[in-house]
C-alpha positions as CSV (number, residue, x, y, z in Angstrom):
1,X,5.4,-10.6,-8.2
2,X,7.6,-7.5,-8.4
3,X,5.6,-4.6,-9.9
4,X,8.4,-2.1,-9.1
5,X,7.4,1.5,-8.2
6,X,4.3,3.5,-8.8
7,X,2.3,6.5,-7.8
8,X,-0.6,6.5,-5.3
9,X,-3.9,6.9,-7.1
10,X,-6.0,6.8,-3.9
11,X,-5.6,5.5,-0.3
12,X,-7.5,4.7,2.8
13,X,-6.7,3.7,6.4
14,X,-8.5,0.5,7.5
15,X,-9.6,0.8,11.2
16,X,-12.3,-2.0,11.2
17,X,-10.4,-4.9,9.7
18,X,-11.6,-8.4,8.7
19,X,-11.0,-11.0,11.4
20,X,-7.7,-12.3,9.9
21,X,-6.2,-8.7,9.9
22,X,-7.6,-7.3,13.2
23,X,-4.1,-7.5,14.8
24,X,-2.7,-5.3,12.0
25,X,-5.3,-2.5,12.3
26,X,-5.1,0.3,11.6
27,X,-3.3,-0.2,8.4
28,X,-3.1,1.7,5.1
29,X,-4.2,0.4,1.7
30,X,-3.7,2.1,-1.6
31,X,-4.4,1.8,-5.3
32,X,-1.1,2.3,-7.1
33,X,-0.7,3.3,-10.7
34,X,2.3,1.4,-12.1
35,X,4.5,2.5,-15.0
36,X,2.6,1.7,-18.1
37,X,-0.7,2.7,-16.5
38,X,-1.9,-0.5,-14.8
39,X,-3.2,-0.2,-11.3
40,X,-3.1,-2.6,-8.3
41,X,-4.2,-2.6,-4.7
42,X,-1.5,-3.0,-2.1
43,X,-0.7,-2.4,1.6
44,X,1.5,0.4,2.7
45,X,4.2,-0.3,5.2
46,X,4.0,2.7,7.6
47,X,5.6,2.5,11.1
48,X,4.3,6.0,12.0
49,X,1.7,8.4,10.6
50,X,4.5,10.3,8.9
51,X,5.2,7.2,6.8
52,X,1.7,7.0,5.5
53,X,1.2,8.0,1.8
54,X,-1.1,10.5,0.2
55,X,-2.4,10.7,-3.3
56,X,0.4,11.5,-5.7
57,X,3.2,10.0,-3.6
58,X,5.7,7.7,-5.2
59,X,6.0,4.2,-3.7
60,X,8.3,1.3,-4.1
61,X,7.5,-2.4,-3.9
62,X,9.0,-4.1,-0.8
63,X,7.6,-7.6,-0.7
64,X,4.7,-9.9,-1.3
65,X,2.9,-11.7,1.5
66,X,0.0,-14.1,0.9
67,X,-0.6,-12.6,-2.6
68,X,-0.7,-9.0,-1.4
69,X,2.0,-6.5,-2.5
70,X,3.5,-4.4,0.2
71,X,4.8,-0.9,-0.7
72,X,6.6,1.9,1.2
73,X,6.9,5.6,0.5
74,X,9.8,6.3,-1.9
């Protein structure tokens, strides 16, 4: 999977994560509108709060882990 880049449609920060992701919390998830209009849910790679995305930000695909796409702010 390499969906390329897209625009953040909506986002949230997960503080109370499912058991398998507790060590990752807090982490940011976003619904991303890809070129062509399709949307997908992905995780945002954000080392600091400044790296977090907001609605309308452009993001680039970085990698896939366990079927989940990881993106970062462009």
